[in-house]
LUMGUMAR-217240 format. One record per residue (C-alpha): residue number from 0; x, z, y. Coordinates in nm, 3 decimals. Each point is the difference from the previous one (the first is absolute). Layout:
REM LUMGUMAR-217240
<site><seq>NUM</seq><x>X</x><z>Z</z><y>Y</y></site>
...
//
This chain:
REM LUMGUMAR-217240
<site><seq>0</seq><x>2.906</x><z>5.462</z><y>2.467</y></site>
<site><seq>1</seq><x>0.372</x><z>0.027</z><y>-0.081</y></site>
<site><seq>2</seq><x>0.191</x><z>0.329</z><y>-0.004</y></site>
<site><seq>3</seq><x>0.118</x><z>0.057</z><y>0.356</y></site>
<site><seq>4</seq><x>0.173</x><z>0.333</z><y>-0.056</y></site>
<site><seq>5</seq><x>0.345</x><z>-0.158</z><y>0.020</y></site>
<site><seq>6</seq><x>-0.058</x><z>-0.161</z><y>0.337</y></site>
<site><seq>7</seq><x>0.120</x><z>0.171</z><y>0.319</y></site>
<site><seq>8</seq><x>-0.288</x><z>0.137</z><y>0.205</y></site>
<site><seq>9</seq><x>0.109</x><z>-0.200</z><y>0.304</y></site>
<site><seq>10</seq><x>-0.023</x><z>-0.323</z><y>-0.202</y></site>
<site><seq>11</seq><x>-0.341</x><z>0.091</z><y>-0.140</y></site>
<site><seq>12</seq><x>-0.129</x><z>0.032</z><y>0.356</y></site>
<site><seq>13</seq><x>0.114</x><z>-0.357</z><y>0.068</y></site>
<site><seq>14</seq><x>-0.138</x><z>-0.147</z><y>-0.324</y></site>
<site><seq>15</seq><x>-0.328</x><z>-0.125</z><y>-0.138</y></site>
<site><seq>16</seq><x>-0.083</x><z>-0.122</z><y>-0.350</y></site>
<site><seq>17</seq><x>-0.211</x><z>-0.312</z><y>-0.027</y></site>
<site><seq>18</seq><x>-0.032</x><z>-0.333</z><y>-0.177</y></site>
<site><seq>19</seq><x>0.128</x><z>-0.311</z><y>0.172</y></site>
<site><seq>20</seq><x>-0.142</x><z>-0.316</z><y>-0.158</y></site>
<site><seq>21</seq><x>-0.073</x><z>0.216</z><y>-0.305</y></site>
<site><seq>22</seq><x>0.359</x><z>0.132</z><y>-0.028</y></site>
<site><seq>23</seq><x>0.048</x><z>0.379</z><y>0.027</y></site>
<site><seq>24</seq><x>0.211</x><z>0.074</z><y>0.305</y></site>
<site><seq>25</seq><x>0.155</x><z>0.295</z><y>0.178</y></site>
<site><seq>26</seq><x>-0.023</x><z>-0.103</z><y>0.366</y></site>
<site><seq>27</seq><x>0.208</x><z>0.183</z><y>0.262</y></site>
<site><seq>28</seq><x>-0.003</x><z>-0.038</z><y>0.378</y></site>
<site><seq>29</seq><x>0.204</x><z>0.192</z><y>0.261</y></site>
<site><seq>30</seq><x>-0.303</x><z>0.058</z><y>0.223</y></site>
<site><seq>31</seq><x>-0.225</x><z>0.146</z><y>-0.268</y></site>
<site><seq>32</seq><x>0.174</x><z>0.338</z><y>-0.003</y></site>
<site><seq>33</seq><x>-0.165</x><z>0.090</z><y>0.330</y></site>
<site><seq>34</seq><x>-0.378</x><z>-0.031</z><y>-0.011</y></site>
<site><seq>35</seq><x>-0.021</x><z>-0.044</z><y>0.377</y></site>
<site><seq>36</seq><x>0.276</x><z>-0.263</z><y>0.024</y></site>
<site><seq>37</seq><x>-0.086</x><z>-0.361</z><y>0.069</y></site>
<site><seq>38</seq><x>0.102</x><z>-0.236</z><y>-0.278</y></site>
<site><seq>39</seq><x>0.248</x><z>-0.261</z><y>0.117</y></site>
<site><seq>40</seq><x>0.099</x><z>-0.317</z><y>-0.178</y></site>
<site><seq>41</seq><x>0.310</x><z>0.082</z><y>-0.203</y></site>
<site><seq>42</seq><x>0.238</x><z>-0.206</z><y>-0.211</y></site>
<site><seq>43</seq><x>-0.041</x><z>0.088</z><y>-0.364</y></site>
<site><seq>44</seq><x>0.150</x><z>-0.011</z><y>-0.349</y></site>
<site><seq>45</seq><x>-0.173</x><z>-0.104</z><y>-0.322</y></site>
<site><seq>46</seq><x>0.176</x><z>0.187</z><y>-0.282</y></site>
<site><seq>47</seq><x>-0.023</x><z>-0.042</z><y>-0.380</y></site>
<site><seq>48</seq><x>0.132</x><z>0.260</z><y>-0.245</y></site>
<site><seq>49</seq><x>0.173</x><z>-0.054</z><y>-0.334</y></site>
<site><seq>50</seq><x>-0.134</x><z>-0.001</z><y>-0.354</y></site>
<site><seq>51</seq><x>-0.159</x><z>0.320</z><y>-0.145</y></site>
<site><seq>52</seq><x>-0.036</x><z>0.189</z><y>0.332</y></site>
<site><seq>53</seq><x>-0.253</x><z>-0.005</z><y>0.286</y></site>
<site><seq>54</seq><x>-0.029</x><z>-0.085</z><y>0.368</y></site>
<site><seq>55</seq><x>0.045</x><z>0.365</z><y>0.101</y></site>
<site><seq>56</seq><x>0.356</x><z>0.018</z><y>-0.134</y></site>
<site><seq>57</seq><x>0.293</x><z>0.059</z><y>0.237</y></site>
<site><seq>58</seq><x>-0.198</x><z>0.106</z><y>0.310</y></site>
<site><seq>59</seq><x>0.317</x><z>0.053</z><y>0.201</y></site>
<site><seq>60</seq><x>0.015</x><z>-0.374</z><y>0.063</y></site>
<site><seq>61</seq><x>-0.349</x><z>-0.002</z><y>0.148</y></site>
<site><seq>62</seq><x>0.051</x><z>0.318</z><y>0.199</y></site>
<site><seq>63</seq><x>0.306</x><z>-0.146</z><y>0.171</y></site>
<site><seq>64</seq><x>-0.184</x><z>-0.324</z><y>0.076</y></site>
<site><seq>65</seq><x>-0.297</x><z>0.179</z><y>0.156</y></site>
<site><seq>66</seq><x>0.229</x><z>0.221</z><y>0.208</y></site>
<site><seq>67</seq><x>0.169</x><z>-0.315</z><y>0.133</y></site>
<site><seq>68</seq><x>-0.324</x><z>-0.175</z><y>0.094</y></site>
<site><seq>69</seq><x>-0.042</x><z>-0.222</z><y>-0.307</y></site>
<site><seq>70</seq><x>-0.325</x><z>0.007</z><y>-0.197</y></site>
<site><seq>71</seq><x>0.006</x><z>-0.038</z><y>-0.378</y></site>
<site><seq>72</seq><x>-0.223</x><z>-0.129</z><y>-0.277</y></site>
<site><seq>73</seq><x>0.106</x><z>0.104</z><y>-0.351</y></site>
<site><seq>74</seq><x>-0.196</x><z>-0.154</z><y>-0.288</y></site>
<site><seq>75</seq><x>-0.034</x><z>0.070</z><y>-0.371</y></site>
<site><seq>76</seq><x>0.134</x><z>-0.277</z><y>-0.219</y></site>
<site><seq>77</seq><x>-0.246</x><z>-0.141</z><y>-0.257</y></site>
<site><seq>78</seq><x>-0.043</x><z>0.249</z><y>-0.283</y></site>
<site><seq>79</seq><x>0.147</x><z>0.287</z><y>0.204</y></site>
<site><seq>80</seq><x>-0.127</x><z>0.295</z><y>0.201</y></site>
<site><seq>81</seq><x>-0.368</x><z>-0.023</z><y>0.083</y></site>
<site><seq>82</seq><x>-0.038</x><z>-0.312</z><y>-0.213</y></site>
<site><seq>83</seq><x>0.165</x><z>0.153</z><y>-0.303</y></site>
<site><seq>84</seq><x>0.037</x><z>-0.214</z><y>-0.310</y></site>
<site><seq>85</seq><x>0.284</x><z>0.140</z><y>-0.210</y></site>
<site><seq>86</seq><x>0.034</x><z>-0.324</z><y>-0.195</y></site>
<site><seq>87</seq><x>0.090</x><z>-0.177</z><y>0.325</y></site>
<site><seq>88</seq><x>0.291</x><z>0.241</z><y>0.050</y></site>
<site><seq>89</seq><x>0.185</x><z>-0.121</z><y>-0.309</y></site>
<site><seq>90</seq><x>0.328</x><z>-0.176</z><y>0.088</y></site>
<site><seq>91</seq><x>-0.124</x><z>-0.317</z><y>-0.170</y></site>
<site><seq>92</seq><x>-0.291</x><z>-0.017</z><y>0.245</y></site>
<site><seq>93</seq><x>0.219</x><z>0.003</z><y>0.311</y></site>
<site><seq>94</seq><x>-0.033</x><z>-0.373</z><y>0.063</y></site>
<site><seq>95</seq><x>-0.379</x><z>0.029</z><y>-0.004</y></site>
<site><seq>96</seq><x>0.012</x><z>0.295</z><y>0.239</y></site>
<site><seq>97</seq><x>0.229</x><z>-0.187</z><y>0.239</y></site>
<site><seq>98</seq><x>-0.210</x><z>-0.315</z><y>-0.004</y></site>
<site><seq>99</seq><x>-0.331</x><z>0.179</z><y>0.058</y></site>
<site><seq>100</seq><x>0.141</x><z>0.207</z><y>0.287</y></site>
<site><seq>101</seq><x>0.165</x><z>-0.309</z><y>0.150</y></site>
<site><seq>102</seq><x>-0.339</x><z>-0.171</z><y>0.013</y></site>
<site><seq>103</seq><x>-0.167</x><z>0.308</z><y>0.152</y></site>
<site><seq>104</seq><x>0.242</x><z>0.044</z><y>0.291</y></site>
<site><seq>105</seq><x>-0.160</x><z>-0.236</z><y>0.251</y></site>
<site><seq>106</seq><x>-0.345</x><z>0.152</z><y>-0.043</y></site>
<site><seq>107</seq><x>0.144</x><z>0.349</z><y>0.042</y></site>
<site><seq>108</seq><x>0.175</x><z>-0.106</z><y>0.322</y></site>
<site><seq>109</seq><x>-0.319</x><z>-0.160</z><y>0.132</y></site>
<site><seq>110</seq><x>-0.200</x><z>0.315</z><y>-0.076</y></site>
<site><seq>111</seq><x>0.258</x><z>0.229</z><y>0.160</y></site>
<site><seq>112</seq><x>-0.004</x><z>-0.208</z><y>0.316</y></site>
<site><seq>113</seq><x>-0.371</x><z>0.067</z><y>0.035</y></site>
<site><seq>114</seq><x>0.086</x><z>0.368</z><y>0.054</y></site>
<site><seq>115</seq><x>0.061</x><z>0.129</z><y>0.351</y></site>
<site><seq>116</seq><x>0.367</x><z>0.024</z><y>0.080</y></site>
<site><seq>117</seq><x>0.144</x><z>-0.238</z><y>-0.260</y></site>
<site><seq>118</seq><x>0.162</x><z>-0.285</z><y>0.186</y></site>
<site><seq>119</seq><x>-0.009</x><z>-0.366</z><y>-0.099</y></site>
<site><seq>120</seq><x>0.340</x><z>-0.109</z><y>0.129</y></site>
<site><seq>121</seq><x>0.256</x><z>0.247</z><y>-0.138</y></site>
<site><seq>122</seq><x>-0.045</x><z>0.074</z><y>-0.370</y></site>
<site><seq>123</seq><x>0.268</x><z>0.087</z><y>-0.256</y></site>
<site><seq>124</seq><x>-0.029</x><z>-0.016</z><y>-0.376</y></site>
<site><seq>125</seq><x>0.202</x><z>0.181</z><y>-0.262</y></site>
<site><seq>126</seq><x>0.020</x><z>0.181</z><y>-0.325</y></site>
<site><seq>127</seq><x>0.207</x><z>0.177</z><y>-0.260</y></site>
<site><seq>128</seq><x>0.083</x><z>-0.141</z><y>-0.346</y></site>
<site><seq>129</seq><x>-0.313</x><z>-0.190</z><y>-0.117</y></site>
<site><seq>130</seq><x>-0.137</x><z>0.030</z><y>0.353</y></site>
<site><seq>131</seq><x>0.320</x><z>-0.157</z><y>0.130</y></site>
<site><seq>132</seq><x>-0.024</x><z>-0.281</z><y>-0.253</y></site>
<site><seq>133</seq><x>-0.355</x><z>-0.062</z><y>0.119</y></site>
<site><seq>134</seq><x>0.127</x><z>-0.010</z><y>0.358</y></site>
<site><seq>135</seq><x>0.267</x><z>-0.259</z><y>-0.073</y></site>
<site><seq>136</seq><x>-0.238</x><z>-0.216</z><y>-0.201</y></site>
<site><seq>137</seq><x>-0.251</x><z>0.003</z><y>0.286</y></site>
<site><seq>138</seq><x>0.265</x><z>-0.091</z><y>0.256</y></site>
<site><seq>139</seq><x>0.067</x><z>-0.323</z><y>-0.191</y></site>
<site><seq>140</seq><x>-0.335</x><z>-0.129</z><y>0.128</y></site>
<site><seq>141</seq><x>-0.128</x><z>-0.052</z><y>0.356</y></site>
<site><seq>142</seq><x>-0.060</x><z>0.341</z><y>0.159</y></site>
<site><seq>143</seq><x>-0.031</x><z>0.180</z><y>0.334</y></site>
<site><seq>144</seq><x>0.237</x><z>0.293</z><y>-0.044</y></site>
<site><seq>145</seq><x>0.256</x><z>0.092</z><y>0.266</y></site>
<site><seq>146</seq><x>0.255</x><z>0.165</z><y>-0.228</y></site>
<site><seq>147</seq><x>0.032</x><z>0.151</z><y>-0.349</y></site>
<site><seq>148</seq><x>0.162</x><z>0.291</z><y>-0.184</y></site>
<site><seq>149</seq><x>0.061</x><z>0.033</z><y>-0.375</y></site>
<site><seq>150</seq><x>0.161</x><z>0.273</z><y>-0.207</y></site>
<site><seq>151</seq><x>0.149</x><z>0.004</z><y>-0.352</y></site>
<site><seq>152</seq><x>-0.146</x><z>-0.337</z><y>-0.086</y></site>
<site><seq>153</seq><x>0.108</x><z>-0.357</z><y>-0.071</y></site>
<site><seq>154</seq><x>-0.074</x><z>-0.356</z><y>0.100</y></site>
<site><seq>155</seq><x>0.163</x><z>-0.150</z><y>-0.309</y></site>
<site><seq>156</seq><x>-0.227</x><z>0.096</z><y>-0.285</y></site>
<site><seq>157</seq><x>0.212</x><z>-0.137</z><y>-0.285</y></site>
<site><seq>158</seq><x>0.181</x><z>0.333</z><y>0.011</y></site>
<site><seq>159</seq><x>-0.317</x><z>0.189</z><y>-0.104</y></site>
<site><seq>160</seq><x>-0.054</x><z>-0.004</z><y>-0.380</y></site>
<site><seq>161</seq><x>-0.356</x><z>0.134</z><y>0.023</y></site>
<site><seq>162</seq><x>-0.102</x><z>-0.288</z><y>0.224</y></site>
<site><seq>163</seq><x>0.157</x><z>-0.256</z><y>-0.231</y></site>
<site><seq>164</seq><x>-0.187</x><z>0.150</z><y>-0.296</y></site>
<site><seq>165</seq><x>-0.318</x><z>0.071</z><y>0.193</y></site>
<site><seq>166</seq><x>-0.335</x><z>-0.165</z><y>-0.030</y></site>
<site><seq>167</seq><x>-0.100</x><z>-0.280</z><y>0.239</y></site>
<site><seq>168</seq><x>-0.229</x><z>0.086</z><y>0.287</y></site>
<site><seq>169</seq><x>-0.379</x><z>-0.017</z><y>-0.026</y></site>
<site><seq>170</seq><x>0.027</x><z>-0.356</z><y>0.134</y></site>
<site><seq>171</seq><x>0.264</x><z>-0.095</z><y>-0.256</y></site>
<site><seq>172</seq><x>0.293</x><z>0.013</z><y>0.243</y></site>
<site><seq>173</seq><x>0.339</x><z>0.078</z><y>-0.151</y></site>
<site><seq>174</seq><x>0.311</x><z>0.158</z><y>0.147</y></site>
<site><seq>175</seq><x>0.136</x><z>-0.338</z><y>0.112</y></site>
<site><seq>176</seq><x>-0.309</x><z>-0.066</z><y>0.210</y></site>
<site><seq>177</seq><x>0.046</x><z>0.318</z><y>0.204</y></site>
<site><seq>178</seq><x>0.374</x><z>0.081</z><y>-0.006</y></site>
<site><seq>179</seq><x>0.102</x><z>0.012</z><y>0.369</y></site>
<site><seq>180</seq><x>0.347</x><z>-0.147</z><y>-0.050</y></site>
<site><seq>181</seq><x>-0.162</x><z>-0.320</z><y>-0.128</y></site>
<site><seq>182</seq><x>-0.222</x><z>-0.041</z><y>0.307</y></site>
<site><seq>183</seq><x>0.229</x><z>0.048</z><y>0.298</y></site>
<site><seq>184</seq><x>-0.088</x><z>-0.342</z><y>0.141</y></site>
<site><seq>185</seq><x>-0.316</x><z>0.167</z><y>0.129</y></site>
<site><seq>186</seq><x>0.175</x><z>0.307</z><y>0.146</y></site>
<site><seq>187</seq><x>-0.043</x><z>0.052</z><y>0.375</y></site>
<site><seq>188</seq><x>0.299</x><z>0.197</z><y>0.128</y></site>
<site><seq>189</seq><x>-0.103</x><z>0.339</z><y>0.135</y></site>
<site><seq>190</seq><x>0.204</x><z>0.321</z><y>0.030</y></site>
<site><seq>191</seq><x>0.028</x><z>0.147</z><y>-0.350</y></site>
<site><seq>192</seq><x>0.149</x><z>0.341</z><y>-0.086</y></site>
<site><seq>193</seq><x>0.094</x><z>0.062</z><y>-0.363</y></site>
<site><seq>194</seq><x>0.107</x><z>0.340</z><y>-0.133</y></site>
<site><seq>195</seq><x>0.138</x><z>0.039</z><y>-0.352</y></site>
<site><seq>196</seq><x>0.193</x><z>0.241</z><y>-0.223</y></site>
<site><seq>197</seq><x>0.318</x><z>-0.144</z><y>-0.152</y></site>
<site><seq>198</seq><x>-0.059</x><z>0.182</z><y>-0.329</y></site>
<site><seq>199</seq><x>-0.373</x><z>-0.077</z><y>-0.026</y></site>
<site><seq>200</seq><x>-0.079</x><z>0.013</z><y>-0.373</y></site>
<site><seq>201</seq><x>-0.337</x><z>-0.178</z><y>0.024</y></site>
<site><seq>202</seq><x>0.058</x><z>-0.273</z><y>0.257</y></site>
<site><seq>203</seq><x>0.360</x><z>-0.126</z><y>-0.006</y></site>
<site><seq>204</seq><x>0.163</x><z>-0.050</z><y>0.337</y></site>
<site><seq>205</seq><x>0.137</x><z>-0.334</z><y>-0.123</y></site>
<site><seq>206</seq><x>-0.350</x><z>-0.150</z><y>0.009</y></site>
<site><seq>207</seq><x>-0.047</x><z>0.091</z><y>0.364</y></site>
<site><seq>208</seq><x>0.350</x><z>-0.116</z><y>0.093</y></site>
<site><seq>209</seq><x>-0.074</x><z>-0.334</z><y>-0.163</y></site>
<site><seq>210</seq><x>-0.324</x><z>-0.028</z><y>0.195</y></site>
<site><seq>211</seq><x>0.162</x><z>0.090</z><y>0.332</y></site>
<site><seq>212</seq><x>0.277</x><z>-0.255</z><y>-0.053</y></site>
<site><seq>213</seq><x>-0.255</x><z>-0.270</z><y>-0.080</y></site>
<site><seq>214</seq><x>-0.220</x><z>0.100</z><y>0.295</y></site>
<site><seq>215</seq><x>0.287</x><z>-0.014</z><y>0.247</y></site>
<site><seq>216</seq><x>0.117</x><z>-0.335</z><y>-0.136</y></site>
<site><seq>217</seq><x>-0.348</x><z>-0.152</z><y>-0.004</y></site>
<site><seq>218</seq><x>-0.118</x><z>0.118</z><y>0.341</y></site>
<site><seq>219</seq><x>0.332</x><z>0.023</z><y>0.187</y></site>
<site><seq>220</seq><x>-0.138</x><z>0.325</z><y>0.132</y></site>
<site><seq>221</seq><x>0.190</x><z>0.314</z><y>0.098</y></site>
<site><seq>222</seq><x>-0.323</x><z>0.199</z><y>0.020</y></site>
<site><seq>223</seq><x>0.054</x><z>0.163</z><y>-0.343</y></site>
<site><seq>224</seq><x>0.162</x><z>0.344</z><y>-0.025</y></site>
<site><seq>225</seq><x>0.091</x><z>0.141</z><y>-0.341</y></site>
<site><seq>226</seq><x>0.104</x><z>0.367</z><y>0.000</y></site>
<site><seq>227</seq><x>0.130</x><z>0.139</z><y>-0.329</y></site>
<site><seq>228</seq><x>0.027</x><z>0.371</z><y>-0.077</y></site>
<site><seq>229</seq><x>0.260</x><z>0.113</z><y>-0.250</y></site>
<site><seq>230</seq><x>-0.103</x><z>0.304</z><y>-0.207</y></site>
<site><seq>231</seq><x>-0.312</x><z>0.175</z><y>0.135</y></site>
<site><seq>232</seq><x>-0.113</x><z>0.231</z><y>-0.280</y></site>
<site><seq>233</seq><x>-0.346</x><z>-0.161</z><y>-0.012</y></site>
<site><seq>234</seq><x>-0.163</x><z>-0.024</z><y>-0.347</y></site>
<site><seq>235</seq><x>0.153</x><z>-0.304</z><y>-0.171</y></site>
<site><seq>236</seq><x>0.150</x><z>-0.075</z><y>0.343</y></site>
<site><seq>237</seq><x>-0.329</x><z>-0.183</z><y>0.057</y></site>
<site><seq>238</seq><x>-0.281</x><z>0.237</z><y>0.092</y></site>
<site><seq>239</seq><x>0.081</x><z>0.053</z><y>0.365</y></site>
<site><seq>240</seq><x>0.340</x><z>0.069</z><y>0.147</y></site>
<site><seq>241</seq><x>0.062</x><z>0.361</z><y>-0.100</y></site>
<site><seq>242</seq><x>0.224</x><z>0.180</z><y>0.243</y></site>
<site><seq>243</seq><x>0.012</x><z>-0.317</z><y>0.211</y></site>
<site><seq>244</seq><x>-0.379</x><z>-0.002</z><y>0.035</y></site>
<site><seq>245</seq><x>-0.005</x><z>0.116</z><y>0.362</y></site>
<site><seq>246</seq><x>0.259</x><z>-0.259</z><y>0.095</y></site>
<site><seq>247</seq><x>-0.201</x><z>-0.276</z><y>-0.171</y></site>
<site><seq>248</seq><x>-0.321</x><z>0.096</z><y>0.179</y></site>
<site><seq>249</seq><x>0.179</x><z>0.019</z><y>0.334</y></site>
<site><seq>250</seq><x>0.147</x><z>-0.348</z><y>-0.054</y></site>
<site><seq>251</seq><x>-0.341</x><z>-0.143</z><y>-0.082</y></site>
<site><seq>252</seq><x>-0.172</x><z>0.152</z><y>0.302</y></site>
<site><seq>253</seq><x>0.282</x><z>-0.102</z><y>0.235</y></site>
<site><seq>254</seq><x>-0.032</x><z>-0.357</z><y>-0.132</y></site>
<site><seq>255</seq><x>-0.377</x><z>0.000</z><y>0.048</y></site>
<site><seq>256</seq><x>0.022</x><z>0.142</z><y>0.350</y></site>
<site><seq>257</seq><x>0.258</x><z>-0.263</z><y>0.095</y></site>
<site><seq>258</seq><x>-0.209</x><z>-0.293</z><y>-0.125</y></site>
<site><seq>259</seq><x>-0.356</x><z>0.120</z><y>0.060</y></site>
<site><seq>260</seq><x>0.002</x><z>0.202</z><y>0.319</y></site>
<site><seq>261</seq><x>0.033</x><z>-0.213</z><y>0.310</y></site>
<site><seq>262</seq><x>0.124</x><z>0.292</z><y>0.206</y></site>
<site><seq>263</seq><x>0.293</x><z>0.044</z><y>-0.239</y></site>
<site><seq>264</seq><x>0.120</x><z>-0.359</z><y>0.023</y></site>
<site><seq>265</seq><x>0.303</x><z>-0.057</z><y>0.212</y></site>
//
């Protein structure tokens, strides 16, 4: 069982820890906080964290979602959290982590939708850093997601030295086989919110700007929103959004409410 001491008590009451298709998950539902409440079908978010942390990080995002009627499923990336393998956390293993998680997503979604209260029609996907890269790679294949959110990540992987130097996946796939910017012919336009720090020292903004430009040109879609923070004070301007953290979480939840909750559509 992970350390839950950093989670707000109100979120713990809405959360359960389980395995979905073998993947450790922190599963949160707005109706679970009251034992006598009936569980209604809710829209929900599948969220993937970044390298070297765990699914329990940054609970403020989940707490806001639950308060606004959106359920959440946060999973541990391969080699992280409850499936710890420190070797898999090395920067050179990032491509393998992304590819394995990308292939696990559909089974996780199927398993979550067997739980009471997790709807089949309105599902978002998202992630931060490596989790965001996984999200964008998965969206370059047929999928059933309604919208997506990514933070401090990139869809043009040539900007990431560790990926270029990294080992191929367990199936022998290289960066070129998975790099989202090379596979936009398969992209189905859905609302996409991207948050980034201009001074990000680990994931250059230029890579995401290049991806967004290519995505807009390839899909002729105006469904992509890129919001760039200036200086936030976050470690390396990458790990979260520092003093802009509350604003970032509020933007994400407002986006999810707008695109997932039917009662909020106007």
